[in-house]
C-alpha positions as CSV (number, residue, x, y, z in Angstrom):
1,X,137.9,-9.5,84.5
2,X,138.1,-5.7,85.0
3,X,140.5,-3.7,83.0
4,X,142.9,-1.6,85.1
5,X,141.4,1.5,83.6
6,X,137.9,0.4,84.7
7,X,138.5,0.9,88.4
8,X,137.9,4.6,88.6
9,X,141.5,5.9,89.1
10,X,141.7,9.5,90.2
11,X,145.0,10.1,88.5
12,X,145.5,13.6,87.1
13,X,146.3,12.8,83.5
14,X,147.9,16.2,83.1
15,X,150.7,15.0,85.3
16,X,153.1,12.3,84.4
17,X,154.0,9.5,86.8
18,X,157.1,11.2,88.1
19,X,155.2,14.5,88.8
20,X,152.4,12.6,90.5
21,X,154.9,10.9,92.8
22,X,156.6,14.2,93.5
23,X,153.3,15.8,94.4
24,X,152.8,13.1,97.2
25,X,156.1,13.9,99.0
26,X,154.5,16.2,101.6
27,X,152.0,13.5,102.5
28,X,154.7,10.8,102.6
29,X,156.9,12.9,104.8
30,X,154.0,13.4,107.3
31,X,153.8,9.6,107.7
32,X,157.4,8.4,107.7
33,X,157.5,7.7,111.4
34,X,154.3,5.6,111.2
35,X,155.7,3.7,108.2
36,X,158.9,2.9,110.1
37,X,157.2,1.9,113.3
38,X,154.5,-0.2,111.8
39,X,156.7,-1.7,109.1
40,X,154.5,-0.9,106.1
41,X,153.4,1.9,103.8
42,X,151.2,4.2,105.9
43,X,147.5,3.8,104.9
44,X,147.0,7.4,103.7
45,X,150.1,7.1,101.6
46,X,149.0,3.7,100.2
47,X,145.6,5.1,99.3
48,X,147.1,8.1,97.6
49,X,149.5,6.0,95.6
50,X,146.6,3.9,94.5
51,X,144.3,6.8,93.7
52,X,147.1,8.4,91.6
53,X,147.3,5.2,89.6
54,X,151.0,4.8,90.4
55,X,150.8,1.1,91.1
56,X,149.9,0.4,87.4
57,X,152.4,2.7,85.6
58,X,154.4,-0.2,84.1
59,X,151.4,-2.3,83.1
60,X,150.8,-2.6,79.4
61,X,148.5,-0.1,77.7
62,X,146.5,-3.0,76.2
63,X,145.2,-3.8,79.7
64,X,144.7,-0.2,80.8
65,X,148.1,0.5,82.3
66,X,150.4,3.4,81.3
67,X,153.1,1.3,79.6
68,X,155.8,3.4,81.3
69,X,159.4,3.1,80.3
70,X,161.9,1.6,82.7
71,X,163.5,5.1,83.0
72,X,160.1,6.6,84.0
73,X,159.6,3.8,86.6
74,X,163.0,4.3,88.1
75,X,162.5,8.1,88.4
76,X,159.0,7.6,89.9
77,X,160.3,5.2,92.6
78,X,163.2,7.6,93.4
79,X,160.8,10.5,94.0
80,X,159.0,8.5,96.7
81,X,162.4,7.4,98.0
82,X,163.5,11.0,98.6
83,X,161.1,11.0,101.5
84,X,160.6,7.4,102.7
85,X,163.0,4.9,101.1
86,X,161.3,1.9,102.8
87,X,157.9,2.8,101.4
88,X,159.6,3.4,98.0
89,X,161.2,-0.1,98.2
90,X,157.8,-1.7,98.8
91,X,156.1,0.4,96.1
92,X,158.8,-0.4,93.6
93,X,158.6,-4.2,94.2
94,X,154.8,-4.2,94.0
95,X,154.5,-1.9,91.0
96,X,157.2,-3.8,89.1
97,X,155.6,-7.2,89.8
98,X,152.0,-6.0,89.2
99,X,153.0,-4.4,85.9
100,X,154.5,-7.7,84.7
101,X,151.6,-9.8,86.0
102,X,149.0,-7.5,84.5
103,X,150.7,-7.9,81.1
104,X,150.4,-11.7,81.1
105,X,148.0,-13.5,78.7
106,X,144.3,-13.5,79.2
107,X,144.2,-16.9,80.9
108,X,146.3,-15.6,83.8
109,X,144.7,-12.2,84.0
110,X,141.2,-13.7,84.3
111,X,142.2,-15.4,87.5
112,X,144.4,-12.7,89.0
113,X,142.4,-9.6,88.3
114,X,138.8,-10.2,89.2
115,X,138.3,-6.6,90.4
116,X,141.0,-4.9,88.4
117,X,143.0,-3.3,91.1
118,X,144.7,-6.3,92.6
119,X,148.4,-5.9,93.5
120,X,151.2,-8.5,93.5
121,X,154.5,-8.8,95.3
122,X,157.4,-10.9,94.2
123,X,160.0,-13.2,95.8
124,X,162.4,-14.8,93.3
125,X,164.1,-17.3,95.6
126,X,163.1,-20.9,94.7
127,X,162.3,-21.7,98.3
128,X,158.9,-23.4,97.7
129,X,158.0,-26.9,96.5
130,X,155.2,-27.6,93.9
131,X,153.8,-31.0,93.4
132,X,151.2,-31.8,90.6
133,X,147.7,-32.1,92.1
134,X,144.7,-32.5,89.8
135,X,144.4,-29.5,87.5
136,X,147.3,-27.6,89.2
137,X,149.9,-27.8,91.9
138,X,150.0,-28.2,95.6
139,X,152.5,-25.6,96.8
140,X,154.3,-25.4,100.2
141,X,157.1,-23.3,101.4
142,X,158.3,-20.1,103.0
143,X,159.4,-17.0,101.2
144,X,161.2,-14.4,103.4
145,X,161.9,-10.9,102.3
146,X,158.5,-10.6,100.6
147,X,158.6,-6.8,100.3
148,X,155.2,-5.2,100.0
149,X,153.3,-8.4,100.9
150,X,151.1,-6.5,103.4
151,X,149.7,-4.4,100.6
152,X,149.3,-7.2,98.0
153,X,146.6,-9.7,97.0
154,X,149.0,-12.1,95.4
155,X,152.6,-13.2,96.0
156,X,154.5,-14.3,93.0
157,X,156.9,-16.8,94.4
158,X,159.8,-19.0,93.1
159,X,159.3,-22.8,93.4
160,X,160.8,-26.0,92.2
161,X,158.5,-28.7,90.8
162,X,159.0,-32.2,92.2
163,X,157.5,-35.5,91.1
164,X,155.9,-38.0,93.6
165,X,159.3,-39.4,94.3
166,X,160.7,-36.0,95.3
167,X,162.8,-35.6,92.1
168,X,163.0,-32.1,90.7
169,X,161.5,-32.0,87.2
170,X,161.0,-28.3,86.6
171,X,161.1,-24.8,88.3
172,X,159.3,-21.6,87.9
173,X,156.9,-19.2,89.7
174,X,153.6,-19.8,91.4
175,X,151.0,-17.2,92.2
176,X,150.0,-17.5,95.9
177,X,146.6,-16.1,97.0
178,X,147.4,-14.2,100.1
179,X,143.8,-14.3,101.3
180,X,143.6,-18.1,101.3
181,X,143.5,-19.8,104.7
182,X,146.4,-22.0,103.7
183,X,148.7,-18.9,103.5
184,X,150.1,-16.9,106.3
185,X,152.2,-13.7,106.4
186,X,154.7,-14.0,109.3
187,X,155.7,-10.5,110.4
188,X,159.4,-11.1,111.1
189,X,160.9,-8.1,109.3
190,X,162.6,-6.5,112.4
191,X,165.6,-4.6,111.0
192,X,167.6,-1.5,111.5
193,X,166.7,0.1,108.1
194,X,164.0,-0.1,105.4
195,X,161.5,-1.1,108.0
196,X,158.7,0.5,106.0
197,X,159.3,-2.0,103.2
198,X,157.5,-4.7,105.2
199,X,159.7,-7.4,103.8
200,X,158.0,-10.1,105.8
201,X,157.8,-13.9,105.3
202,X,155.1,-15.6,103.2
203,X,154.3,-19.1,104.3
204,X,152.1,-21.6,102.3
205,X,151.0,-25.1,103.4
206,X,149.6,-27.3,100.7
207,X,148.2,-24.3,98.8
208,X,146.4,-25.2,95.6
209,X,147.7,-23.2,92.5
210,X,145.8,-23.7,89.2
211,X,148.0,-24.7,86.3
212,X,147.3,-21.3,84.6
213,X,148.9,-19.6,87.6
214,X,152.2,-21.5,87.3
215,X,154.8,-20.0,85.0
216,X,157.9,-21.9,84.0
217,X,161.2,-20.1,83.9
218,X,161.5,-20.6,80.2
219,X,158.2,-18.8,79.7
220,X,159.4,-15.7,81.4
221,X,162.4,-15.4,79.1
222,X,160.1,-14.5,76.2
223,X,157.2,-12.3,77.3
224,X,156.6,-11.1,73.8
225,X,156.1,-14.7,72.6
226,X,154.0,-15.4,75.6
227,X,151.5,-12.6,74.9
228,X,151.8,-12.9,71.1
229,X,154.0,-10.7,68.9
230,X,151.0,-8.8,67.4
231,X,149.9,-7.6,70.9
232,X,153.4,-7.0,72.3
233,X,154.4,-3.6,73.7
234,X,157.8,-2.2,74.6
235,X,157.8,-3.8,78.1
236,X,157.2,-7.2,76.6
237,X,160.7,-7.1,75.0
238,X,162.5,-6.3,78.2
239,X,165.1,-9.0,79.1
240,X,164.3,-10.6,82.4
241,X,167.7,-10.5,84.0
242,X,168.1,-6.7,84.7
243,X,164.6,-6.1,85.8
244,X,164.9,-7.0,89.5
245,X,167.9,-4.8,90.0
246,X,166.2,-1.9,88.4
247,X,163.2,-2.5,90.6
248,X,165.0,-2.3,94.0
249,X,167.8,0.2,93.1
250,X,165.6,3.4,92.5
251,X,164.5,3.7,96.2
252,X,168.2,3.9,97.1
253,X,168.7,6.6,94.5
254,X,165.9,8.5,96.1
255,X,167.4,8.0,99.6
256,X,170.7,9.4,98.5
257,X,169.1,12.4,96.9
258,X,167.0,13.0,100.1
259,X,170.1,12.7,102.3
260,X,172.1,15.0,100.1
261,X,169.3,17.7,100.3
262,X,168.9,17.3,104.1
263,X,172.7,17.8,104.6
264,X,172.9,20.7,102.1
265,X,170.1,22.6,103.7
266,X,171.9,22.8,107.1
267,X,175.3,23.8,105.9
268,X,174.6,27.5,105.7
269,X,173.3,27.6,109.3
270,X,175.1,24.8,111.2
271,X,178.4,25.8,113.0
272,X,181.3,23.5,113.4
273,X,181.7,23.2,117.2
274,X,185.3,23.7,118.4
275,X,186.6,25.0,115.1
276,X,186.8,28.6,113.7
277,X,184.0,28.4,111.2
278,X,180.8,30.2,111.7
279,X,179.0,27.8,109.3
280,X,179.8,24.5,107.7
281,X,179.7,26.2,104.4
282,X,182.6,28.3,105.4
283,X,184.8,25.2,105.3
284,X,186.3,24.5,101.8
285,X,186.9,21.0,103.0
286,X,183.3,20.3,103.8
287,X,182.2,22.0,100.6
288,X,184.5,19.7,98.6
289,X,183.1,16.7,100.5
290,X,179.6,17.8,99.6
291,X,180.6,18.0,96.0
292,X,182.2,14.6,96.1
293,X,179.0,13.1,97.5
294,X,176.9,14.9,94.9
295,X,179.0,13.7,92.0
296,X,178.9,10.1,93.2
297,X,175.1,10.3,93.3
298,X,175.1,11.8,89.8
299,X,177.5,9.0,88.6
300,X,175.1,6.4,90.1
301,X,172.3,7.9,88.0
302,X,174.4,7.7,84.9
303,X,175.1,4.0,85.4
304,X,171.4,3.4,86.1
305,X,170.3,5.3,83.0
306,X,172.7,3.3,80.8
307,X,171.0,0.1,82.3
308,X,167.6,1.5,81.6
309,X,168.5,2.2,78.0
310,X,169.3,-1.5,77.4
311,X,165.6,-2.2,78.1
312,X,164.0,1.0,76.7
313,X,166.1,1.3,73.5
314,X,168.3,-1.7,72.7
315,X,165.7,-4.4,73.5
316,X,163.2,-2.6,71.2
317,X,165.5,-3.0,68.2
318,X,167.2,-6.3,68.7
319,X,167.9,-9.1,71.1
320,X,170.1,-7.9,74.0
321,X,173.5,-9.6,74.0
322,X,175.0,-11.5,76.9
323,X,177.6,-8.8,77.5
324,X,174.9,-6.1,77.6
325,X,173.1,-8.1,80.3
326,X,176.3,-8.4,82.2
327,X,176.9,-4.7,82.0
328,X,173.4,-3.9,83.3
329,X,174.1,-6.0,86.3
330,X,177.4,-4.3,86.9
331,X,176.0,-0.8,86.3
332,X,173.4,-1.5,89.0
333,X,175.8,-3.1,91.4
334,X,178.4,-0.3,91.0
335,X,175.7,2.3,91.4
336,X,174.8,0.8,94.8
337,X,178.4,1.1,95.9
338,X,178.5,4.8,94.8
339,X,175.3,5.6,96.7
340,X,176.6,3.9,99.9
341,X,179.9,5.8,99.7
342,X,178.1,9.1,99.2
343,X,175.9,8.4,102.2
344,X,179.1,7.9,104.4
345,X,180.5,11.2,103.1
346,X,177.3,13.0,103.8
347,X,177.1,11.6,107.4
348,X,180.7,12.7,108.0
349,X,179.6,16.3,107.0
350,X,176.5,16.1,109.2
351,X,178.4,14.9,112.3
352,X,177.2,13.0,115.3
353,X,174.1,15.2,115.7
354,X,172.7,13.5,112.6
355,X,172.3,10.3,114.7
356,X,169.4,11.8,116.7
357,X,166.5,9.6,116.0
358,X,164.3,12.5,115.0
359,X,166.8,13.5,112.3
360,X,165.9,12.2,108.9
361,X,169.6,12.1,107.9
362,X,170.2,9.0,110.0
363,X,167.0,7.5,108.7
364,X,168.2,7.8,105.1
365,X,171.7,6.5,106.1
366,X,170.2,3.4,107.8
367,X,167.9,2.7,104.8
368,X,170.8,3.1,102.4
369,X,173.1,0.8,104.4
370,X,170.5,-2.0,104.4
371,X,169.3,-1.6,100.8
372,X,172.6,-1.1,99.1
373,X,173.8,-4.4,100.5
374,X,171.1,-6.5,98.7
375,X,172.9,-9.6,97.4
376,X,171.3,-9.2,94.0
377,X,173.3,-6.0,93.5
378,X,176.5,-6.9,95.4
379,X,179.0,-4.5,93.8
380,X,182.1,-6.7,94.3
381,X,180.5,-9.8,92.9
382,X,179.1,-7.8,90.0
383,X,182.5,-6.5,89.1
384,X,183.8,-10.1,89.3
385,X,181.1,-11.0,86.9
386,X,182.3,-8.4,84.4
387,X,185.9,-9.6,84.8
388,X,184.8,-13.2,84.1
389,X,182.9,-12.1,81.0
390,X,185.8,-10.1,79.7
391,X,188.2,-13.0,80.0
392,X,185.9,-15.7,78.8
393,X,185.3,-17.2,82.3
394,X,182.3,-18.9,83.8
395,X,179.4,-16.9,85.2
396,X,179.1,-16.5,89.0
397,X,175.5,-15.4,89.0
398,X,172.5,-17.7,88.9
399,X,170.2,-15.7,86.6
400,X,172.9,-15.5,83.9
401,X,174.4,-19.0,83.7
402,X,175.9,-18.2,80.3
403,X,178.0,-15.0,79.8
């Protein structure tokens, strides 16, 4: 098996991950239209992300990754999202999944990384069925919303395990080889926003998965124990529950930042037709609305940083409490609400001209209105979760059955 640092990455080690992502913004901007129309990260952008080593920033240092903190990961994805939120969404999913997979024990890595630069996407829904077959499992199922699957070698998919009588006996995740003839990617991601995420459907029909490539849910709860405490790094102590939210949210932070900048840049030149203002920036009302949008985006960042600190600081010192896990969910869900509200305010400032298809403002708005409604970060249900936790009630979210 090749180490991740054996594949000849061209990353400029003088630049950190966030700076490398920022340096790619002009290239990403050049290919936004292609990404939206073709429903994938544009090939030149994908190649540049790979050459810059950005797909492996969260992989453990012991396997050649950068071992980036969650905060660094979030900021890196957001930089890409400032230009193309859909590409950032796919990048975030693939990078988050690949970093986790690359940090698994040797038995899994030997099978997954034969070249060293393989990438993995992730679908958490348990929509597949695994049945014991010889030295592994026969897996069948369909996994929609497989963001980044067009750029991945493996799909890490949720499954339930059933015995020969059809009774569920376990659940977990199976690694699906996307190049195998028993696997198909159905390109059914035809949506109004986040088109570039390529969140298509993965379908498997009696696909054989070796036992070493099946991971039970209980194993994922203790990555440090899985890899061995003596080899564990900071990321191995991250609690599982907050990770997905912090993977998809950053692209929306970037989208809101990009939209804010696009609106701000026009305010000193754009008139308000029919009103006695030479420029939008002459209106105190519109300036206040711009400030309102900006502070909501800032507030979203504060919530996200608090969630990151649970992984980057708290989890490194002790076990994260149930209430802390609840608050990370609520922080992320509430941040999504703030970002969507900010986008509505910014669109009110920009006016109907922003809906011209060549105007990036409407592109950011569409992406935000799709991404910020992801069920995993539903703001209302997340607030209900907090209320339940504060009053000793029962959990309403599947990945935290006990609060």
